[in-house]
N, C-alpha and C positions, 0 to 999 in steps of 0.2 A: 681787771674787769669786771662786768657786770652780772655778777652772781646771781643776783635777785631776779632779772628778768630770766636769766637761763631758768631758773627754778619753775616761773611762773609760765614757761613756754613748754615745760616738759609735764607740768601739773593739766596745762590745756590738750596736751595730746592724748595725756591719760583718761583725762576726760571724755574726749571724742572717742577714745578706744574703748571705754566701757559702754558707752552709750551706742557706739557702732556694732559690737560684740553679739548682740542679740540678733541683728539684721544679717551679719557677716555669718552668723552660726545658721541661720535660716539659708541662706544662699549657696553656702559652702557646707551643707550638712553632711555630705559623704567626705569631706576632708578628715584625715586623721586627726588634725588638730582643732575641728571645728572653726576653721577660719580665722583662728585667733591672731595670727599676724596680719591678716587683712582688716581687723577692727579698726586700726586708726585712718589708713585710707578710706576705709566707708565712711567713718565719721566724718572725715573732712568734706568729702565728695557730697554728701547729702546736705549738709550746711551750705556748700558752695552753690552746688546746683539751684537750691530754692533761692538763694539771696541772688543769683544770675537771674531767675524768671521773675521773682518779686522787683526787681532792681530795674527791669524794662518799665515799669510804672513809675516807681520812684524807689531812691536808693538813699540808706542813711545808716547808721548805727543800729537803728531799730531792725533793720532788716536782717543782720544777725541773729537776733532774738527771734526771728521769725522761724530763720533757718533751724537754729537751736532747739525749738519749739517743735517742728516737724521731725526733727531726729529723736527727739524722747517720743513723740507719739509712735513713729514708726519702731521703735526700739520696743517699747511697750505692746504694741500690736504684736511684735514677734517673739515676745519672752513670755506673755501671757498667754494662760490657757482660757481661750476665749468661749468655751462653751462653759466652763465653770463661771468666768467673769459674768456672764449671763443670768447667772444663777445667784447672782450676788456675792461669790466667793472669789477673792483675789489670791490667783496662785500660779506661780510660774509653770511653764508647760513641762509634763514630763520629758517629751523628746527633744528638747533644746540641749544640743551638744555641749560640753565644756570640757576641754583638757587643759589640766593644770599645768602640764609640762609643756604643752606647745604655747599657753601664754605667758609662762616665765621665760621660757628661751626667746619669743619674740620681743618682749621687754627688756631681755638684756642686749640683743642685736641692736633695737632700735637705741638705747642709750649710748652704746660703745658708736654707733655711727653718728648719731647728733652731737656728742662730744669731739670725735674727732673733728668735725668740720668748725666747730666752735672754736677749737684750738686753732686752725688753719687761720679762721677770720679773724680771730683776735690779735694775730700777728699782723694780718694785713686787711683792715677792714674797707679799706677806702673805696668808693664810688669812682676812681679817676677814671676817665676815659681813654685812657691810653692802653692799649692792648685788649680792648673790648668794647661791649656796649652797656657798661654799667649807668652810664647817663641816661641810656634809653631805659633800663630795667628800672632806676631808682624813679626816674621822673614819672613812671607809668604807676608805680606805687605811689608818689605824691598826687598824682592826678586822681587816681582812684579815691584816695583819702577826702578830695575836694568834691567829688561828685554828686549832684543829685538824682540823676537817672543814670541808666545804661542804655548804650555804652557811654563810657564819659568823654569829656571834651578832649580833642587830641591836643596835647600839650605843645605840637611842633607844627599846628595847622588848625591856628585861632580859628573858631566859630563853625568848626566840623567837627563831626563825632568820630570817635578814635578808629582806624581801621586795622589794628593791630591784634594779634591774640593776646587776649588778656584773662583768661579764664584762671591760670595759674596764680597772677598778679591779684585777682579777686579773692582767691583764697588766701594769699598772704596779708593782706590789707583785713579780712574778717579775721585771722588768726591775732594781727596786731591789735585789733578791738577788743577780742576776746582776752587778751592779757594786758590791755592799757597799754603798748608799748610803743613810743615814738618811732617815727618811721625810720628815722636814721638808725635806731638799733634793730627795728622790725626787719629791714633787709637781709642782715647777716643771720638771725635767728632765723628766717623765713629759708635761706639756702640750708641752713644746717637742718632742718625740719623736713624739708623736701628730699634730702639726701637720705636720710633716716624712714623716711617713707618708700622710697625706693629700695633700699636695700632690705627692709625688713620685709617688705611684699616679697622681694626675689626669693628672701630664706624661707618663708613660709610656703611658698608656691613649690619652689625646688623640691623642698622635703616631702610637700604632698604628691607632687608627681612621682619622685622615688617610692614613697611608701606603698604606691598601689601596686608595685613589682616586687614587694619584699626587700628592698633595699633600705638601708638605715637613712632615716627620715634627717635626722641632725646633721650627717656626713654629706648628704645631698644638699641640704639648705647652707651648711657653711660654704661649701663648694660654689654654690649658686652666689650666694651674697659676696664672695671673694671677687667672682669672674665679672659680676656686675658693679661693685662697689669700688676696687681696688686694683684688677688686673689692667694690664696696657697691652699693646700691638708688641710686635718683636723687633722693634726698631732700636730699643735700649739695648736688649740682649746681643744684637747685631754689633752694636756700638762696641761692646765690651768685647765680643769677637774679634771686630776688627782691630782691637787696640794690640792684639798678638799677633797680627799679619804684616808680612814686608810691605813697604809701600805700594809697590805694583800690584800686588793682589787686593790690598785696602781700595786702592781706587777702582779697581775693576769691580768689587764687591758694591762700590757706593753708584757705580753706573747700572750696575743691574737692577740694586734697588730703585734708583731713579727710573729705568726706563729708557734711559736715554743718554748720553754723554753731555751732560750739562756742565757749567763750570762750578755750578754750586755742589754737584755731585761728590765731589772729595770731601766738602766740608760735611755732607750730611754724616758722614761716618768717621768723624774726626776723632774718634776714641773717645775715652771716658772724659778727659779734659775738655772736650767741646760739648757736653752734654748739657743740654737746655730743654726744660719741661715743655717748650714751646714745641720743638722741632717735630716731637711725634705725633703731633695732629696736623701736620703737614706733609706725609710721606707721598701721596698719589699727587702729581703736579697739578695745579688749578683746582685744587678741593682742598676740604676741611675732613678730616679723617678722626673726628674726635669720638672720645670713650668717656663715658662718666667722670672717671676720676680726674681727667683734665679739667674737664668741665668745672667742676666744684672748685678745683684748687686755683683756676682762674678767676672765678668769683663771679662770672656774669649769674644775675637771675633770669635765666633765660627761659621761653616759652617752652621748648623743645625739653629741656631739664625737668621744669614741674609736669609737663604733659606724660614724661616716662612713668611715672606713678600711677596715673590715669589709665594709660595703656596697660599696664602690667593686672589694673583690676579688672580690665575689659579681657586680658587673657584668661585670669582666674574664671570669669564667667562662663568664658569657652569650655575651659576644664570641669568645670561643675556640670555642662551639658554633656561632656564625654562620658563623665562616672555616671548620670542618671539612666537608670534602666529603658528599654525600649516601652514599657508598660507605663510609665509614669509620663504621659503625653501632656496632660495640663502643666506640670513642671517643667517641661523641656519647651512648651510654646512661651511660657512666661520668661523664661531665661532669653529666648532668642528674641521674642517679639514685643517684650516690656523694657526686661532690664539693659540689654544691651542696646538699644536705640536710644534710652536715656542717656546713657555713658557715651555713645557716640555723637550724639546731640551736643553735648556738652563737650566732646573733644574737639569740635570745630572751632570754638572761639579759644579754645586752650592751646591746640597744637594741630592745626589743620592738616599738616603733613601726615600725622599719624591716623588719622581716621579711616585711609582705605587700610593701614595695616592692621588696625581694629577687626574689620571684616574680612581681610584676608587669613588672619587665623582663626576668625569664626568660620569661615569656609572649610579651611583644612579640618577643623574640629569637627563639622556635620560630615565633610567627607568620609573621614576615617573612624571615626566613633562606632562603637557597636550598634547603635539604634540608627536607623533608616533616617534620612532626612525629609523624602517626601510625605511620609505620614504626618509631618507638622503642617501640612496645608489642607485644607476642605478637600476632599475626594484626594488627595494626596496616594493613599494607599492602592485605591481601585485604580488610579492612573498610573503606579509602580508595576502594579500586578501586571496590567495591559501591556506594558511596555515589555517587561521581561518574557512574558509570554510570545510575544511576536519576535523576540531577538533569539528564542531559543531556549531562555532560562529555565530554571527550577524555581517556582515560586516559594517553594519552604525553604529553600538552602540560603543560609546566611554567608555571603561571598567572603567574610572576614575568617571563614574558616580554610579555606584555600581558593583554588582555581577551579573548582568543580563548574561553576558556571560560566558562561562566555565572557572574558574580558570586556568586549563591549558592552555587555549588559551590566555588568558592574560599573563600569564607568559612567555610562550614562545616568543610570539609576542613582549611583552614587555621587560621582564627581558631578554631574549635570543638575542632578536634584539638590544638592548642596550649594550650588550656585546661584540655583532661584530663590531659594530659601535664605541665603546670605543677603542675595540681591535684594529681596522685600524687606529684611530687615535694615540693610542699609540705605534702602529709601525713607523709610520711617526716620530714621536719625539723621537722614541728611536733611529732612523737612523741619525735623525740630531744630536743626543748626541753620536753616536756610536765613535767617533773619540778619545772622552776622555775616553769610556769605553774599547776600544782596547787598550791603553796604560797602563791602571789599572792592578794591580795584580788579576790575576785568582786563587789566593789561596783561596777562598771563596767557601764555598757550604751551602746548607740549609739542616738544621738537624732537626730530631722531637725530641721535649722536653719531657724528663721522666717525669712522673708522679710526682715522688718524687721532682724534680726541679720546680714545678708549684707554682704560687704566693698563699699564705695563704689567706682565706677571710678576717681576719682581717685588713692585709694591704692591700688588695685589697679598703676595704670599707673607710680605712681613704685616700688613695691617691684619688679615685673617688668618695666618699662618697655625695659630694655636689651635683655633678652632676645627681648621681644616684636618688636621693631625688628630685630634681627639674624636671628631666625628667620624671620620674613615675608619680609624682603627674599630671603633664601637660598631660600626655596621658591617665592616669585615668579619667581626666575632658572631655578629647575630644572623648574618644571612643563610648562612649552611651552604652546604657545596654548590646545589643551584644558584643559588643567590649571589655567592661570591664568584661566580663564573660571569653572571650579568654585569655585576659591578666591575669587574675587571675590564669586560667589553665597553663599559660606559667610561671608564678611565682612557682607554686607548682612542676611543670615537670622541671624547673630549679634547684630548690633547691634539687629534687630527683637525677636528675642526676648528680648534682655537688658533691653529697655525695657517691653515688656509682662509680662513676669513679675519683673520688678525682682531680676534675675540678672546683674549687670554682669560676673561672671567670664566668662560667656558669650561677651560681647564680648571678653575679652583673651584666652582660651585656645580658643574654637571653631574660628577660623580657624586655628591651629597643629594641632588634633586631625584637622582634617578635610583640610587642605592636606597634612599628614604622612604621614595615611592613605594619600592619593591616589600622593603622591610614592614611597611604598614599594611600594604595589601597582602603578604603571605603570613601577617601576624607572628612573625619571629621574634617573641618575648621583647617587643618594644612598645613604645607607649607615647603619650602625649608629648613628650620631649622631642620625638623623631617629627613630630610633626610641627614644632619650633623649628627644629633643623632645617625642615624642606622651606617653612616661610622665611627663613633668614635668606637662604640661598636664592630663593627668588626674588627677594628686594635687592640683592647686590646684582642679580643678571638684569634686572629691569632698569637699573640705572647705567647700565652699559648699553643699553638701547636709546631709551629715550629719557630727556629731562625738559623740566619746566622752564620756558625762556621767559625770563623777566628781567626787570631794569634793576631789579635789588642788589644782582651779583652778576658777574662775567660767565657766560656759558651753564654750563653744570654745576658752578660753585655750589650753589645753597641746596640744591638738590641730593648732591652728596653727602653734603654737611647733614641735613636733616635726617634723612635716610637711614646713614652709616650709624647714627646714635640709636635707632631702633632697630638695626641690625644687632648692634650690640648688647641691646637690653634682652632680646629675644634668644639669642645665640648664648649670652652670660647666664641666663636662667636654664636654658636644656643643658648647659656643663655641669650643672648640679647633679641631676641624676645619672648624665652620662660619666661623669668622673667618678661618682660614688660605685657606680657598676664596673667600672675598671678597677678601681682600687679594691674592693671586696666583693667579687662575683656572687650573684645570688644563685643558689643551688649549684646545678654544674657549667653553667653558661658564664662567660666571661669575656677575657681578652680576646681569646680565640680557642674553639675547642679543640681545635686539632693539636695544642700543645701537648706534649707528655702527659704532664700532671697537674691537678688543679695548686698543688703548690707553686710548681713552676710558672703556671698563669698568673698566680697571685703575685708572687714576687716581680715578676715581668710588668703586671698591670701597676703594681704602687711604684715602680721606679719611672714608669711613664708618666703617671699624674705627676710626681717629684720634679721630674723634667719640665713637665709644663708650667709647674708653678715657679720653678727658678728662673725662665725664660721670660715670663709675665709679671713678676712681682719686683724685679729690680727699678723700675722706673718710680714706683711709689715711694720705695726709701729713698733714691737718687733726689727726687723731687721735692720730698718733705724735708730733707736735709738742706738741701738748697733755700728752701722756701724760708724757712727758720732762721738760716744764716744770713738773708738778707733784709729780714721785716722782724719787729719786734715792737709793736703798738701796744700791745697790753689792753685793749680795748674793743669794744663792737661796734662802737661810734662810726658810722659809716662815711660822716661829712667831717669828722675831726681833722682831717688832713686839708680841708680848706682853710681854715684859721693859721694853720703850720705853714703850710705853701702860698698860700694867697692871701695875705692877711688884709689888703686892701680892700679886696672884693666881698671877705667874709661877711664885714657888718652891713654893707650894701645888700646883698643877698638875704642875711636876715631881717633887715629894714623890711625890703619888699616882701618877704613871707608873712611878715606880722602884718602890714599895713595895706599892701595893694589891694586886697579883695575889701577890706573895709571900705575905703575910700572910693572905690568902683561902685560899691553898693549905696553908697551917701548920693551918688549921682545916678542911680538908677541904671547901671549899667553890670556887665560880667569883667571882672580882671582881664584885660587883654596887652599882652607886652609888645612891645617892638623891639628886637636885637637883631644882629647881624646874622643872616642865615649861615648854618654850619654846611658851606658846600664848597668846594673846591675850586670852582669856576664862576663866573658872573657872565652869562651870556649878554648882558647890557654893555659891558665895557666899562661900566661905573667902579668896579672894584678889580683894577689889574693887577694890585699888589702881587708877587708870587708868594711874598712872607705871610699873607693873610691867612688865618685858620681855615681849614674844613672840617671834616668829621675826625673824629677820635683826637681830638684836642681840648685843652682846658678850655681854651677861648671862643670855643665852637657851643654856641647857647648855654653859658653856666645857668644864668639865671631862670630860665623856665625849666631845664633839666633838675635843678634841686630844689624847686619850687613846687613845680606842676602848674604854675600860672602859664596858659597858652600865650606861644607867642606866633606873630604872624607867619613866619616861615623858619622852621627848624633845620634838622639835620637833612641832607641830602638824601639820607633813608628814604623820604617821603616819595622819592621818585619810584621807589618799589611799589607803593601802596597805592600810587594815585596817578602816576604816569608822569612822565617828563612834562609834557605841556604844561599840565597844572599847575605842578611844583614850581616850574621855574617862572611862570606868570607871576606868582608870591613873590619869589625870591628876588625876581625883578622889580617888582613894588616894592619890596623892602631897601632897594639899591637906591631907589627915587626919593624912598622917604629921607634918607641920610644924605644922599648925593644930588639931588636934582634941583631944579629952581624952588621957589618958594610954592609956587602954585601946584607943583607936582606933589612936593612933601605935606602940605596940607591936605591935598587930596587922599593920598595915601592914608594919614590917620584918621580920616574921617571916614573912608571907606571900610577899614578894617575895626572901626570903634575902638581904637587904640585908647587905653587908659594911664600906660606909663612906657616912658623910653628909656632903655638901658643904653649907657654911652660907657663903655670900658674898654680893655687893651685891645679886644678883638674889633671892637667898632674903628678904632683910631688905625689899627693896623691895614683894614680895608678900605676905610672912607677919609683917613686923614683926620684933622680935628674938625668936629663937627659941634653945633650949639642949637639949641631949640628954644632958646630963652627969647628970640625976636617976634616969637608969635604969640598973639593972644591967645589967651584960654591955655597955655602952658606956663607952667611955673617949674623951678628948681625944688626939688622935694629932697633930695637926700644926696650929699656927695662926701667923697674920700679922694684920698692924693690921684687914684686911679680910676673911679667911677663917678658919674653923674647920674641919678636918675630924675627923669622928669616927669611931673604929673600932667596929663591931660585931659580938659573937659570937653569932649568934641562937639558940644553945644556951643562951645564960646570960641570956638578956632577962627582966626582969621589971620592975614599976614599984618 
């Protein structure tokens, strides 16, 4: 394995952490760790955001150094005592927090998480398109390495800028430049790096949320890291249980989990012998219910996976606001109207799906933080006092102390005021990311989900059951007699409404929404973790009501896919302080104050936490065991499989990568490739062969995907970004270039400025035997037994 490259990436992250620490310490000055675990993601974020904005004008390796220079400048400004610096004295500021234990803990967690994924990827490093979208992700990495401006050219739609989220891939590209890593290795090292960033950020943030209530920071951080990085849903535990049941009960259980009596339901719970790492992500029919460990085991370098780290950074900013006293108005405004919009604006080209979640969490923080939100606005305090006076409230009373003022006044001034502030902050973030959104496809609408398409209760419990159990027990122990009665009523009403309106999600998350909101309003020894609990419950509810209708996936397929990953990250983070609270109750509060003695509560709490771990961790153990049984590559080279599995195509791809850009530049062109589109059908009827490759197939655009050289029409994926009509116009043109008459073929080559034509197994499967040598301006440039590459001079083309 490439140990030297692993070492270089660890050193790069260490450098970014050291440079990012002063900035993190300023932003998160009230964190018990001084923001040590957030320093790596802060460093990566600053460099990438700078490169993103500079790259809109021009992009190259020098952009990386500009980003690093800005990071150094911000770090120095954060670390130095500026008053003494003006007097000519170079001194570190006295108020810069540093926690050695926090920094050490974060470094250990980062190293462990990084090396775990390194071991996983070293066993199976291939960017094989089967079972995922690694062709897409690796192609984006290669495309960015060739880019001269941002957004980069679209490798699957030559001549047009990329319309897919690429912020995370940009960060991976910059890291590959910082470490001088070839792209075939950078792909897997970036996977390890982003996993380590996600887990370390969750560890540090969960620990800091817990420490504000006197709970063990390390214990809460460990629970948070485990549930974000290793835990799974309850399907594997249910499989284990089903293995002990008689066949009749097993089938019935499978039908309950699937939500209906489907033929595949019995296979869903076939026992441990039928275990597959894949099945746990497909519990709710017609959707993907992904959790982080599955995503990294599968090995796609997807936008939502990398966006999770930046989402948690925004969550940390919301928590920093939560901790800031009301009298520090300038700092609170800085966090809400400067830091958060910059992160939000960058999240749009990184993972647009999580942009609303960032501001949803910010809204909850503004709503329930000790400081009131309206004074953040000019004249806001005067407006708030007028509203409260008009509604009969006491202007001197803090609503968090109890229900002494009218609930209407509380909700209007706090909840409504927070909505206004978060909306204004979100508008600034939206404007910062508008350039990406304006270039993206507009063929997406919000649609209402039909009741028949909603998730079943059994499947929802399997996916969210561990979180549901932990959060309900936590809230029940915190609410007190009055609150417990309200929670019990909420449970009953949610169950009734779920049955009456065929809305099973209400049964699952309704009590969490109501109980969490009441606990926060009553101030029942709960904190920011409960705001995250409410936020995740809100997301689960939303995707049962509406979805984004798009051509990229059927129905709500993508909506649940992208949203559930965010739910898992938020709830996994919240599990840290929740489980630490149940494991070792702070003071006299804990699992449930009505239990007879503190010792009994402690024993019951630890047993309950142990049960949750036992039911959520077997997936990781079984999946890793199966993974290493199947794979043993011993390298981090993502393209090593090409030479082994496709020896005839490998030299052709290498030749194209090395020569096509140079040859195109020699005739004053950008390299543009023609290869068969990765599409399942052909509206022109020119490619009717049912065995022709579609998406997720080796022969679907291997040349463009593995080199980053743009092709005229790539994967059918483009339908979701550009619309069906636009994509099929291109795909039809490619069909004519391979299978039309001579005039049509030349017209397509000229229209799209094609400089190289790829004729490989995929093209022969789709079009039969085809040649381009009969045309003037076209010559055979490279040939193997199965591939021919033609060089095209568009200025010399003729029949």
